[in-house]
SETORKOL-57403 format. One record per residue: x, y, z of N, C-alpha, C in turn. Coordinates in Angstrom, 1 decimal. Layout:
! residues N
[[X; Y; Z]; [X; Y; Z]; [X; Y; Z]],
...
//
This chain:
! residues 256
[[10.5; -9.2; 7.0]; [9.8; -8.0; 6.5]; [8.9; -7.5; 7.6]],
[[8.9; -6.2; 7.8]; [8.0; -5.6; 8.8]; [6.6; -5.5; 8.3]],
[[5.7; -5.2; 9.2]; [4.3; -5.1; 8.8]; [4.1; -3.9; 7.8]],
[[4.8; -2.8; 8.1]; [4.7; -1.7; 7.2]; [5.3; -2.0; 5.8]],
[[6.4; -2.7; 5.8]; [7.0; -3.1; 4.5]; [6.0; -4.0; 3.7]],
[[5.4; -5.0; 4.4]; [4.4; -5.8; 3.8]; [3.2; -5.0; 3.2]],
[[2.8; -4.0; 4.0]; [1.7; -3.2; 3.5]; [2.1; -2.4; 2.3]],
[[3.3; -1.8; 2.3]; [3.8; -1.1; 1.1]; [3.9; -2.0; -0.1]],
[[4.3; -3.2; 0.1]; [4.3; -4.1; -1.0]; [2.9; -4.4; -1.5]],
[[2.0; -4.6; -0.6]; [0.6; -4.9; -1.0]; [0.0; -3.6; -1.7]],
[[0.3; -2.4; -1.2]; [-0.2; -1.2; -1.8]; [0.3; -1.1; -3.3]],
[[1.6; -1.5; -3.5]; [2.1; -1.4; -4.9]; [1.3; -2.4; -5.8]],
[[1.0; -3.6; -5.3]; [0.3; -4.5; -6.1]; [-1.1; -4.0; -6.4]],
[[-1.7; -3.5; -5.4]; [-3.1; -2.9; -5.5]; [-3.2; -1.8; -6.6]],
[[-2.2; -0.9; -6.6]; [-2.3; 0.2; -7.5]; [-1.9; -0.3; -8.9]],
[[-1.0; -1.3; -9.0]; [-0.7; -1.8; -10.3]; [-1.9; -2.5; -10.9]],
[[-2.7; -3.2; -10.1]; [-4.0; -3.8; -10.6]; [-5.0; -2.8; -11.1]],
[[-5.1; -1.7; -10.3]; [-6.0; -0.7; -10.7]; [-5.7; -0.1; -12.0]],
[[-4.4; 0.1; -12.3]; [-3.9; 0.8; -13.5]; [-3.8; -0.1; -14.7]],
[[-4.2; -1.4; -14.6]; [-4.1; -2.3; -15.8]; [-4.8; -1.7; -17.0]],
[[-4.5; -2.1; -18.2]; [-5.0; -1.5; -19.4]; [-6.5; -1.4; -19.4]],
[[-7.2; -2.5; -19.0]; [-8.7; -2.5; -19.0]; [-9.1; -2.7; -17.5]],
[[-8.4; -2.2; -16.6]; [-8.8; -2.3; -15.2]; [-9.9; -1.3; -14.8]],
[[-10.0; -1.2; -13.5]; [-11.2; -0.4; -12.9]; [-11.0; 1.1; -13.2]],
[[-9.8; 1.6; -13.5]; [-9.7; 3.0; -13.9]; [-10.0; 3.3; -15.3]],
[[-10.3; 2.3; -16.1]; [-10.6; 2.5; -17.6]; [-12.1; 2.6; -17.9]],
[[-13.0; 2.6; -16.9]; [-14.4; 2.6; -17.2]; [-14.8; 4.0; -17.8]],
[[-15.5; 4.0; -18.9]; [-15.9; 5.2; -19.5]; [-17.4; 5.3; -19.9]],
[[-18.1; 4.2; -19.8]; [-19.5; 4.2; -20.2]; [-20.3; 3.0; -19.6]],
[[-21.6; 3.2; -19.4]; [-22.5; 2.1; -18.9]; [-23.8; 2.4; -19.5]],
[[-24.5; 1.3; -20.0]; [-25.8; 1.4; -20.5]; [-26.6; 0.1; -20.3]],
[[-27.8; 0.2; -19.7]; [-28.7; -1.0; -19.7]; [-29.2; -1.3; -21.1]],
[[-29.3; -2.6; -21.4]; [-29.8; -3.0; -22.8]; [-31.3; -3.0; -22.8]],
[[-31.8; -2.4; -23.8]; [-33.3; -2.3; -24.1]; [-33.7; -3.7; -24.7]],
[[-35.0; -3.8; -24.8]; [-35.6; -5.0; -25.4]; [-35.6; -4.9; -27.0]],
[[-35.5; -3.7; -27.5]; [-35.5; -3.5; -28.9]; [-34.1; -3.0; -29.4]],
[[-33.7; -3.4; -30.5]; [-32.3; -2.9; -31.0]; [-32.2; -1.4; -31.0]],
[[-31.2; -0.9; -30.3]; [-31.0; 0.5; -30.1]; [-29.6; 0.9; -30.2]],
[[-29.4; 2.2; -30.5]; [-28.1; 2.8; -30.5]; [-27.6; 3.0; -29.0]],
[[-26.3; 2.9; -28.8]; [-25.7; 3.2; -27.5]; [-24.7; 4.3; -27.7]],
[[-24.7; 5.2; -26.7]; [-23.7; 6.3; -26.9]; [-22.3; 5.9; -27.0]],
[[-21.6; 6.3; -28.0]; [-20.2; 6.0; -28.1]; [-19.8; 4.7; -28.7]],
[[-20.8; 3.9; -29.0]; [-20.6; 2.6; -29.6]; [-21.3; 2.4; -30.9]],
[[-20.6; 1.7; -31.9]; [-21.3; 1.4; -33.1]; [-22.3; 0.2; -33.0]],
[[-23.1; 0.0; -33.9]; [-24.0; -1.2; -33.9]; [-25.3; -0.9; -33.2]],
[[-26.2; -1.9; -33.2]; [-27.5; -1.9; -32.5]; [-27.4; -3.0; -31.5]],
[[-27.9; -2.6; -30.3]; [-27.8; -3.5; -29.1]; [-29.1; -3.7; -28.5]],
[[-29.3; -5.0; -27.9]; [-30.5; -5.3; -27.2]; [-30.4; -6.5; -26.4]],
[[-31.4; -6.8; -25.6]; [-31.3; -8.0; -24.7]; [-32.7; -8.6; -24.7]],
[[-32.7; -10.0; -24.6]; [-34.0; -10.7; -24.4]; [-33.7; -11.9; -23.5]],
[[-34.7; -12.8; -23.4]; [-34.5; -14.0; -22.5]; [-33.4; -14.9; -22.9]],
[[-32.8; -14.7; -24.1]; [-31.7; -15.6; -24.5]; [-30.4; -14.9; -24.3]],
[[-30.3; -13.6; -23.9]; [-29.1; -13.0; -23.6]; [-29.0; -11.6; -24.3]],
[[-27.7; -11.2; -24.5]; [-27.5; -9.9; -25.1]; [-27.1; -10.1; -26.5]],
[[-27.4; -9.1; -27.4]; [-27.2; -9.2; -28.8]; [-26.7; -7.9; -29.3]],
[[-25.8; -7.9; -30.4]; [-25.4; -6.7; -31.1]; [-25.4; -7.1; -32.6]],
[[-25.9; -6.1; -33.4]; [-25.9; -6.3; -34.8]; [-24.9; -5.2; -35.4]],
[[-24.0; -5.7; -36.2]; [-22.9; -4.7; -36.6]; [-22.5; -5.1; -38.1]],
[[-21.9; -4.1; -38.7]; [-21.3; -4.3; -40.0]; [-19.8; -4.2; -39.9]],
[[-19.1; -4.6; -41.0]; [-17.7; -4.6; -41.0]; [-17.1; -3.3; -40.6]],
[[-17.6; -2.2; -41.1]; [-17.1; -0.9; -40.8]; [-17.2; -0.5; -39.3]],
[[-18.1; -1.2; -38.6]; [-18.2; -0.9; -37.2]; [-17.1; -1.3; -36.3]],
[[-16.2; -2.2; -36.8]; [-15.0; -2.7; -36.2]; [-15.2; -3.3; -34.8]],
[[-16.3; -4.0; -34.6]; [-16.6; -4.7; -33.4]; [-16.0; -6.1; -33.6]],
[[-15.3; -6.7; -32.6]; [-14.5; -7.9; -32.8]; [-14.8; -8.8; -31.6]],
[[-15.1; -10.1; -31.8]; [-15.1; -11.1; -30.7]; [-13.8; -11.9; -30.7]],
[[-13.8; -12.8; -29.8]; [-12.6; -13.7; -29.8]; [-12.4; -14.5; -31.1]],
[[-13.5; -14.7; -31.8]; [-13.4; -15.5; -33.0]; [-13.4; -14.7; -34.3]],
[[-13.4; -13.3; -34.2]; [-13.3; -12.5; -35.4]; [-14.3; -11.4; -35.4]],
[[-14.3; -10.6; -36.5]; [-15.2; -9.4; -36.6]; [-16.6; -9.8; -36.6]],
[[-17.4; -8.9; -36.0]; [-18.9; -9.1; -36.0]; [-19.4; -8.7; -37.3]],
[[-20.0; -9.6; -38.1]; [-20.6; -9.3; -39.4]; [-22.0; -9.9; -39.3]],
[[-23.0; -9.1; -38.9]; [-24.3; -9.6; -38.6]; [-24.6; -9.5; -37.1]],
[[-25.0; -10.6; -36.5]; [-25.3; -10.5; -35.1]; [-24.4; -11.4; -34.2]],
[[-24.0; -10.9; -33.1]; [-23.2; -11.6; -32.1]; [-24.0; -11.6; -30.8]],
[[-24.0; -12.7; -30.1]; [-24.8; -12.9; -28.8]; [-23.9; -13.5; -27.7]],
[[-24.3; -13.1; -26.5]; [-23.6; -13.7; -25.3]; [-24.5; -13.5; -24.1]],
[[-24.1; -14.2; -23.0]; [-24.9; -14.1; -21.8]; [-24.0; -14.3; -20.6]],
[[-24.4; -13.8; -19.4]; [-23.6; -14.0; -18.2]; [-24.6; -14.3; -17.1]],
[[-24.2; -14.9; -16.0]; [-25.0; -15.2; -14.9]; [-25.1; -13.9; -14.0]],
[[-26.1; -13.9; -13.2]; [-26.3; -12.8; -12.2]; [-25.1; -12.5; -11.4]],
[[-24.7; -11.3; -11.4]; [-23.5; -10.8; -10.7]; [-22.2; -11.0; -11.5]],
[[-22.3; -11.7; -12.6]; [-21.1; -11.9; -13.4]; [-20.8; -10.9; -14.5]],
[[-19.7; -11.0; -15.1]; [-19.3; -10.1; -16.2]; [-18.4; -10.8; -17.2]],
[[-18.4; -10.3; -18.4]; [-17.6; -10.9; -19.5]; [-17.0; -9.8; -20.4]],
[[-15.7; -9.9; -20.6]; [-15.1; -9.0; -21.6]; [-15.5; -9.6; -23.0]],
[[-16.6; -9.0; -23.6]; [-17.3; -9.6; -24.7]; [-16.7; -9.3; -26.0]],
[[-16.6; -8.0; -26.2]; [-16.2; -7.5; -27.6]; [-15.1; -6.5; -27.4]],
[[-14.4; -6.2; -28.5]; [-13.4; -5.1; -28.6]; [-13.8; -4.2; -29.7]],
[[-13.6; -2.9; -29.5]; [-13.8; -1.9; -30.5]; [-12.5; -1.0; -30.5]],
[[-11.6; -1.3; -31.5]; [-10.3; -0.7; -31.5]; [-9.6; -1.1; -30.2]],
[[-9.1; -0.2; -29.4]; [-8.4; -0.6; -28.1]; [-9.3; -0.6; -26.9]],
[[-10.6; -0.4; -27.1]; [-11.6; -0.5; -26.0]; [-12.2; -1.9; -25.9]],
[[-12.6; -2.2; -24.7]; [-13.3; -3.5; -24.4]; [-14.7; -3.1; -24.1]],
[[-15.6; -3.9; -24.6]; [-17.0; -3.8; -24.3]; [-17.4; -5.0; -23.3]],
[[-17.7; -4.7; -22.1]; [-17.9; -5.7; -21.1]; [-19.4; -5.9; -21.0]],
[[-19.8; -7.1; -20.9]; [-21.2; -7.5; -20.6]; [-21.4; -7.9; -19.2]],
[[-22.4; -7.4; -18.5]; [-22.7; -7.7; -17.1]; [-24.2; -7.9; -16.9]],
[[-24.5; -8.7; -15.9]; [-25.9; -8.9; -15.4]; [-26.0; -8.5; -14.0]],
[[-26.9; -7.5; -13.7]; [-27.1; -7.0; -12.4]; [-28.6; -6.8; -12.1]],
[[-29.1; -7.4; -11.0]; [-30.5; -7.2; -10.7]; [-31.4; -7.8; -11.8]],
[[-30.9; -8.9; -12.4]; [-31.6; -9.6; -13.5]; [-31.7; -8.9; -14.8]],
[[-30.9; -7.8; -14.9]; [-30.9; -7.0; -16.2]; [-29.5; -7.0; -16.8]],
[[-29.4; -7.0; -18.1]; [-28.1; -7.0; -18.8]; [-27.7; -5.6; -19.2]],
[[-26.4; -5.3; -19.1]; [-25.9; -4.0; -19.4]; [-24.6; -4.2; -20.1]],
[[-24.1; -3.2; -20.8]; [-22.7; -3.2; -21.3]; [-22.0; -2.0; -20.7]],
[[-20.7; -2.2; -20.5]; [-19.8; -1.1; -20.0]; [-18.6; -1.1; -20.8]],
[[-18.1; 0.1; -21.1]; [-16.9; 0.3; -21.9]; [-15.7; 0.5; -21.0]],
[[-14.6; -0.1; -21.4]; [-13.3; 0.0; -20.7]; [-12.3; 0.5; -21.8]],
[[-11.8; 1.7; -21.5]; [-10.9; 2.4; -22.5]; [-9.6; 2.8; -21.8]],
[[-8.5; 2.2; -22.4]; [-7.2; 2.6; -21.8]; [-6.9; 4.1; -21.7]],
[[-7.5; 4.9; -22.6]; [-7.3; 6.3; -22.5]; [-8.3; 7.0; -21.6]],
[[-9.0; 6.3; -20.8]; [-9.9; 7.0; -19.8]; [-9.1; 8.0; -19.0]],
[[-9.7; 9.2; -18.8]; [-9.0; 10.2; -18.0]; [-8.5; 9.7; -16.6]],
[[-9.3; 8.9; -16.0]; [-8.9; 8.5; -14.6]; [-7.7; 7.6; -14.7]],
[[-7.5; 6.8; -15.7]; [-6.4; 6.0; -15.9]; [-5.1; 6.8; -16.3]],
[[-5.3; 7.7; -17.3]; [-4.2; 8.4; -17.8]; [-3.6; 9.3; -16.7]],
[[-4.5; 9.9; -15.8]; [-4.0; 10.8; -14.8]; [-3.6; 10.1; -13.5]],
[[-3.8; 8.8; -13.4]; [-3.6; 8.1; -12.2]; [-2.2; 8.2; -11.6]],
[[-2.0; 8.7; -10.4]; [-0.7; 8.8; -9.7]; [-0.8; 8.1; -8.4]],
[[-1.7; 7.2; -8.2]; [-1.9; 6.4; -6.9]; [-3.1; 6.9; -6.2]],
[[-3.4; 6.1; -5.2]; [-4.6; 6.3; -4.3]; [-4.1; 6.9; -3.0]],
[[-4.6; 8.1; -2.6]; [-4.2; 8.6; -1.3]; [-4.6; 7.7; -0.1]],
[[-3.8; 7.6; 0.9]; [-4.1; 6.7; 2.0]; [-3.6; 7.4; 3.3]],
[[-4.1; 6.9; 4.4]; [-3.6; 7.2; 5.7]; [-2.3; 6.4; 5.8]],
[[-1.4; 6.9; 6.7]; [-0.2; 6.2; 7.0]; [-0.5; 4.8; 7.7]],
[[0.3; 3.8; 7.4]; [0.2; 2.6; 8.1]; [0.2; 2.8; 9.6]],
[[-0.8; 2.2; 10.3]; [-0.9; 2.4; 11.8]; [-1.2; 1.0; 12.4]],
[[-0.3; 0.5; 13.2]; [-0.5; -0.8; 13.8]; [-1.7; -0.9; 14.7]],
[[-2.2; 0.3; 15.2]; [-3.4; 0.3; 16.1]; [-4.6; -0.1; 15.3]],
[[-4.6; 0.0; 14.0]; [-5.7; -0.4; 13.2]; [-5.7; -1.8; 12.7]],
[[-4.8; -2.6; 13.2]; [-4.8; -4.1; 13.0]; [-5.5; -4.6; 14.3]],
[[-6.8; -5.0; 14.1]; [-7.6; -5.3; 15.2]; [-8.0; -6.8; 15.3]],
[[-7.8; -7.4; 16.5]; [-8.3; -8.8; 16.7]; [-9.8; -8.8; 16.6]],
[[-10.4; -9.9; 16.1]; [-11.8; -10.0; 15.9]; [-12.3; -11.4; 16.1]],
[[-13.6; -11.6; 16.1]; [-14.2; -13.0; 16.2]; [-15.3; -13.1; 15.2]],
[[-15.3; -14.2; 14.5]; [-16.3; -14.6; 13.5]; [-17.3; -15.6; 14.1]],
[[-18.6; -15.3; 13.9]; [-19.6; -16.2; 14.3]; [-20.4; -16.6; 13.0]],
[[-20.2; -17.8; 12.5]; [-20.9; -18.2; 11.3]; [-22.4; -18.2; 11.5]],
[[-23.1; -17.9; 10.4]; [-24.6; -18.0; 10.4]; [-25.0; -19.5; 10.4]],
[[-26.0; -19.8; 11.1]; [-26.5; -21.2; 11.0]; [-26.9; -21.5; 9.5]],
[[-27.6; -20.5; 8.9]; [-27.9; -20.6; 7.5]; [-27.6; -19.3; 6.8]],
[[-26.7; -19.2; 5.8]; [-26.4; -17.9; 5.2]; [-27.7; -17.2; 4.7]],
[[-27.8; -15.9; 4.9]; [-29.0; -15.2; 4.6]; [-28.7; -14.3; 3.4]],
[[-29.7; -14.2; 2.5]; [-29.6; -13.4; 1.3]; [-30.4; -12.1; 1.6]],
[[-29.8; -11.0; 1.6]; [-30.4; -9.7; 1.9]; [-30.2; -8.7; 0.8]],
[[-31.2; -7.8; 0.6]; [-31.1; -6.8; -0.4]; [-30.2; -5.6; 0.1]],
[[-29.4; -5.1; -0.8]; [-28.6; -3.9; -0.5]; [-28.7; -2.9; -1.6]],
[[-28.5; -1.7; -1.2]; [-28.4; -0.6; -2.2]; [-27.1; -0.7; -2.9]],
[[-26.9; 0.0; -4.0]; [-25.7; 0.0; -4.8]; [-25.2; 1.4; -5.1]],
[[-24.1; 1.5; -5.8]; [-23.7; 2.8; -6.3]; [-24.6; 3.4; -7.3]],
[[-25.5; 2.7; -7.8]; [-26.5; 3.2; -8.8]; [-27.8; 3.3; -8.2]],
[[-28.5; 4.4; -8.4]; [-29.8; 4.6; -7.9]; [-30.9; 3.7; -8.5]],
[[-30.6; 3.2; -9.7]; [-31.5; 2.3; -10.4]; [-31.2; 0.8; -10.3]],
[[-30.5; 0.5; -9.2]; [-30.1; -0.9; -9.1]; [-30.1; -1.3; -7.6]],
[[-30.7; -2.4; -7.3]; [-30.6; -3.0; -6.0]; [-30.1; -4.4; -6.2]],
[[-29.1; -4.8; -5.4]; [-28.5; -6.2; -5.5]; [-28.8; -7.0; -4.2]],
[[-28.3; -8.2; -4.2]; [-28.4; -9.1; -3.1]; [-27.0; -9.5; -2.6]],
[[-26.9; -9.5; -1.2]; [-25.7; -10.0; -0.6]; [-26.0; -11.2; 0.2]],
[[-25.0; -12.2; 0.2]; [-25.2; -13.4; 0.9]; [-24.3; -13.3; 2.2]],
[[-25.0; -13.1; 3.3]; [-24.3; -12.9; 4.6]; [-24.0; -14.3; 5.2]],
[[-22.7; -14.5; 5.4]; [-22.3; -15.8; 5.9]; [-22.1; -15.8; 7.4]],
[[-22.2; -14.7; 8.1]; [-22.0; -14.6; 9.5]; [-21.7; -13.2; 9.9]],
[[-21.2; -13.0; 11.2]; [-20.9; -11.7; 11.7]; [-19.5; -11.7; 12.3]],
[[-18.9; -10.5; 12.3]; [-17.6; -10.3; 12.8]; [-17.7; -9.3; 13.9]],
[[-17.2; -9.6; 15.1]; [-17.2; -8.7; 16.2]; [-15.8; -8.1; 16.4]],
[[-15.7; -6.8; 16.3]; [-14.3; -6.2; 16.4]; [-14.4; -5.0; 17.3]],
[[-13.5; -4.8; 18.2]; [-13.5; -3.7; 19.2]; [-12.7; -2.6; 18.6]],
[[-13.3; -1.4; 18.6]; [-12.6; -0.2; 18.0]; [-12.9; 1.0; 19.0]],
[[-11.8; 1.6; 19.5]; [-11.9; 2.7; 20.5]; [-12.8; 2.3; 21.7]],
[[-12.6; 1.1; 22.1]; [-13.4; 0.6; 23.3]; [-14.8; 0.3; 23.0]],
[[-15.3; 0.3; 21.8]; [-16.7; 0.0; 21.5]; [-16.7; -1.3; 20.6]],
[[-17.5; -2.3; 20.9]; [-17.6; -3.5; 20.1]; [-18.6; -3.2; 18.9]],
[[-18.1; -3.5; 17.7]; [-18.9; -3.4; 16.5]; [-19.2; -4.7; 16.0]],
[[-20.4; -5.0; 15.6]; [-20.7; -6.3; 14.9]; [-21.1; -6.0; 13.5]],
[[-20.3; -6.6; 12.6]; [-20.4; -6.3; 11.1]; [-20.8; -7.6; 10.4]],
[[-21.8; -7.5; 9.5]; [-22.1; -8.6; 8.7]; [-21.0; -8.9; 7.7]],
[[-20.7; -10.2; 7.4]; [-19.7; -10.6; 6.5]; [-20.2; -11.4; 5.4]],
[[-19.5; -11.2; 4.2]; [-19.8; -12.0; 3.0]; [-18.5; -12.7; 2.7]],
[[-18.6; -13.8; 2.0]; [-17.5; -14.6; 1.6]; [-16.6; -13.9; 0.6]],
[[-15.3; -14.1; 0.8]; [-14.3; -13.5; -0.2]; [-13.2; -14.5; -0.3]],
[[-13.3; -15.4; -1.3]; [-12.3; -16.4; -1.4]; [-12.4; -17.3; -0.1]],
[[-11.2; -17.6; 0.5]; [-11.2; -18.3; 1.7]; [-11.5; -17.4; 2.9]],
[[-11.5; -16.1; 2.7]; [-11.7; -15.2; 3.9]; [-13.1; -14.5; 3.8]],
[[-13.1; -13.4; 4.4]; [-14.4; -12.6; 4.6]; [-14.2; -11.2; 4.1]],
[[-15.2; -10.6; 3.5]; [-15.3; -9.2; 3.2]; [-16.2; -8.5; 4.1]],
[[-15.8; -7.3; 4.6]; [-16.6; -6.5; 5.4]; [-16.7; -5.1; 4.8]],
[[-17.9; -4.9; 4.2]; [-18.2; -3.6; 3.7]; [-18.7; -2.7; 4.8]],
[[-18.2; -1.5; 4.9]; [-18.6; -0.7; 6.1]; [-18.7; 0.8; 5.8]],
[[-19.5; 1.5; 6.5]; [-19.5; 2.9; 6.6]; [-18.8; 3.3; 7.9]],
[[-18.2; 4.5; 7.9]; [-17.6; 5.1; 9.1]; [-17.7; 6.6; 9.0]],
[[-17.2; 7.2; 10.1]; [-17.3; 8.7; 10.2]; [-16.5; 9.5; 9.2]],
[[-15.6; 8.9; 8.5]; [-14.8; 9.6; 7.5]; [-15.5; 9.7; 6.2]],
[[-16.6; 8.9; 6.0]; [-17.2; 8.9; 4.7]; [-17.7; 10.2; 4.1]],
[[-17.4; 10.5; 2.9]; [-17.7; 11.7; 2.2]; [-17.1; 12.9; 2.8]],
[[-16.1; 12.7; 3.7]; [-15.3; 13.8; 4.1]; [-13.9; 13.6; 3.6]],
[[-13.3; 12.6; 4.1]; [-11.9; 12.2; 3.6]; [-11.9; 10.8; 2.9]],
[[-13.0; 10.1; 3.0]; [-13.1; 8.8; 2.3]; [-14.3; 8.7; 1.4]],
[[-14.4; 7.7; 0.6]; [-15.5; 7.4; -0.2]; [-16.8; 7.1; 0.6]],
[[-18.0; 7.1; 0.0]; [-19.2; 6.8; 0.8]; [-19.2; 5.5; 1.6]],
[[-18.4; 4.5; 1.2]; [-18.2; 3.3; 1.9]; [-16.9; 2.6; 1.4]],
[[-16.4; 1.7; 2.2]; [-15.2; 1.0; 1.8]; [-15.3; -0.5; 2.2]],
[[-14.4; -1.3; 1.8]; [-14.4; -2.7; 2.2]; [-13.0; -3.1; 2.6]],
[[-13.0; -4.1; 3.5]; [-11.7; -4.7; 3.9]; [-11.9; -6.2; 3.9]],
[[-10.9; -6.9; 3.4]; [-11.0; -8.4; 3.2]; [-10.0; -9.0; 4.3]],
[[-10.5; -10.0; 4.9]; [-9.7; -10.7; 5.9]; [-9.2; -12.1; 5.4]],
[[-8.3; -12.7; 6.1]; [-8.0; -14.1; 5.9]; [-9.0; -14.9; 6.6]],
[[-9.0; -16.2; 6.3]; [-10.0; -17.1; 6.9]; [-9.8; -17.2; 8.4]],
[[-10.9; -17.2; 9.2]; [-10.9; -17.4; 10.6]; [-10.2; -18.7; 11.0]],
[[-9.6; -18.8; 12.2]; [-9.1; -20.1; 12.6]; [-10.3; -20.9; 13.1]],
[[-10.1; -22.2; 13.5]; [-11.2; -23.1; 13.9]; [-12.1; -22.5; 15.0]],
[[-11.5; -21.6; 15.8]; [-12.3; -21.1; 16.9]; [-13.0; -19.8; 16.5]],
[[-12.8; -19.3; 15.3]; [-13.4; -18.1; 14.8]; [-12.6; -16.9; 15.0]],
[[-11.4; -17.0; 15.5]; [-10.5; -15.8; 15.7]; [-9.9; -15.4; 14.3]],
[[-9.8; -14.1; 14.1]; [-9.2; -13.5; 12.9]; [-8.7; -12.1; 13.2]],
[[-8.1; -11.5; 12.2]; [-7.6; -10.2; 12.4]; [-8.2; -9.3; 11.2]],
[[-8.6; -8.1; 11.6]; [-9.1; -7.2; 10.6]; [-8.1; -6.1; 10.5]],
[[-7.4; -6.0; 9.4]; [-6.4; -5.0; 9.2]; [-7.0; -3.8; 8.4]],
[[-7.4; -2.8; 9.1]; [-8.1; -1.7; 8.4]; [-7.1; -0.8; 7.6]],
[[-5.8; -1.1; 7.7]; [-4.8; -0.4; 6.8]; [-5.1; -0.9; 5.4]],
[[-5.7; -2.0; 5.3]; [-6.0; -2.6; 3.9]; [-7.5; -2.3; 3.5]],
[[-8.1; -1.4; 4.1]; [-9.4; -1.0; 3.6]; [-9.3; -0.3; 2.3]],
[[-10.1; -0.6; 1.3]; [-10.0; -0.1; 0.0]; [-11.3; 0.5; -0.5]],
[[-11.2; 1.3; -1.5]; [-12.3; 1.8; -2.3]; [-12.8; 0.8; -3.2]],
[[-14.1; 0.8; -3.4]; [-14.7; 0.0; -4.5]; [-14.6; 0.7; -5.8]],
[[-14.8; 0.1; -6.9]; [-14.7; 0.8; -8.2]; [-15.5; 2.1; -8.4]],
[[-16.7; 2.1; -7.7]; [-17.5; 3.3; -7.9]; [-16.8; 4.6; -7.4]],
[[-15.8; 4.4; -6.5]; [-15.1; 5.6; -6.0]; [-14.3; 6.3; -7.1]],
[[-13.9; 5.5; -8.2]; [-13.1; 6.0; -9.2]; [-13.9; 6.4; -10.5]],
[[-15.1; 6.0; -10.6]; [-15.9; 6.1; -11.8]; [-17.4; 6.2; -11.5]],
[[-18.1; 6.8; -12.4]; [-19.6; 6.9; -12.3]; [-20.2; 5.6; -12.8]],
[[-19.4; 4.6; -13.3]; [-19.9; 3.4; -14.0]; [-19.8; 2.1; -13.2]],
[[-19.5; 2.2; -11.9]; [-19.5; 1.1; -11.0]; [-20.9; 0.7; -10.6]],
[[-21.1; -0.6; -10.3]; [-22.4; -1.1; -9.8]; [-22.2; -1.7; -8.4]],
[[-21.3; -1.2; -7.7]; [-20.8; -1.8; -6.4]; [-21.9; -1.8; -5.4]],
[[-22.0; -3.0; -4.7]; [-23.0; -3.1; -3.6]; [-22.6; -2.2; -2.4]],
[[-23.6; -1.7; -1.7]; [-23.3; -0.9; -0.5]; [-23.3; -1.9; 0.7]],
[[-22.8; -1.4; 1.9]; [-22.8; -2.3; 3.1]; [-24.2; -2.8; 3.4]],
[[-24.2; -4.0; 4.0]; [-25.5; -4.5; 4.6]; [-25.9; -3.5; 5.7]],
[[-27.2; -3.3; 5.8]; [-27.7; -2.4; 6.9]; [-27.1; -2.7; 8.2]],
[[-26.6; -1.7; 8.9]; [-26.1; -2.0; 10.3]; [-24.5; -2.0; 10.2]],
[[-23.9; -2.1; 9.1]; [-22.5; -2.2; 9.0]; [-21.9; -0.8; 9.0]],
[[-22.0; -0.2; 10.2]; [-21.6; 1.2; 10.4]; [-20.7; 1.3; 11.6]],
[[-19.5; 1.8; 11.4]; [-18.5; 2.0; 12.5]; [-18.7; 3.4; 13.0]],
[[-18.9; 3.5; 14.3]; [-19.3; 4.8; 14.9]; [-18.2; 5.9; 14.9]],
[[-17.0; 5.4; 14.7]; [-15.8; 6.4; 14.8]; [-15.2; 6.5; 13.4]],
[[-14.2; 7.4; 13.3]; [-13.5; 7.6; 12.1]; [-12.4; 6.6; 11.9]],
[[-12.5; 5.8; 10.9]; [-11.5; 4.8; 10.6]; [-10.5; 5.4; 9.8]],
[[-9.5; 6.0; 10.4]; [-8.4; 6.7; 9.8]; [-7.3; 5.8; 9.4]],
[[-7.6; 4.9; 8.5]; [-6.7; 3.8; 8.0]; [-7.2; 3.4; 6.6]],
[[-6.3; 3.0; 5.8]; [-6.6; 2.5; 4.5]; [-6.7; 3.6; 3.5]],
[[-7.5; 3.4; 2.4]; [-7.6; 4.3; 1.3]; [-8.5; 5.5; 1.6]],
[[-8.1; 6.7; 1.2]; [-8.9; 7.9; 1.3]; [-9.7; 8.0; 0.0]],
[[-10.5; 9.0; -0.1]; [-11.3; 9.3; -1.3]; [-10.3; 9.7; -2.4]],
[[-10.4; 9.1; -3.6]; [-9.5; 9.4; -4.7]; [-9.7; 10.9; -5.1]],
[[-8.5; 11.4; -5.6]; [-8.6; 12.8; -6.0]; [-9.4; 12.9; -7.3]],
//
């Protein structure tokens, strides 16, 4: 299999995952939970959060369902910081519970979301072998936790930087802070295409470095985070300084 064929296969899997019934294209609503029982736009019941977690009070006619059956009275759940849970169903919609910045919120995922119904793929640049770049990873002596902006103006999150990746692009060495992503690394970055032909930032995931720290950054696999497809993403922005000075004309473009 050629590199381009492998990329096309990877692209097909990527777009299939995006278009799943309750995947990232299905987001239709987001709301922080108040401390007092309150209505939420588009959802039945009364919702609130306290030190014990998130709660909803509903009646039979509200048609809210958990894994164990309809909600008759109060249902409660909680998640850790940065986590999420497909908590409830309302007809064919999922109500997701998430905790960000020590606050609880709910987000709706609807298979009939306009972004999912109209989805015909993500525009990309053509595969280009020149954007498969050798790089070197330097692990941090102690991983550092830093604050980062997010896709939401009312939310700041934390990123755990595990080291830096040096990669040469157009004759210029760029040093990017890296976070762990499975066995590999994730590099969130800005570049000169942002908000022109690409989203405000993108991310690329690498395989694990070898014992000497060598790795490859394949910018053909740079992707949009969920906020590029929806107003309801909570995606972290790149760590300060993760800016590539040239146009990275590889990977995903800004969604239509």
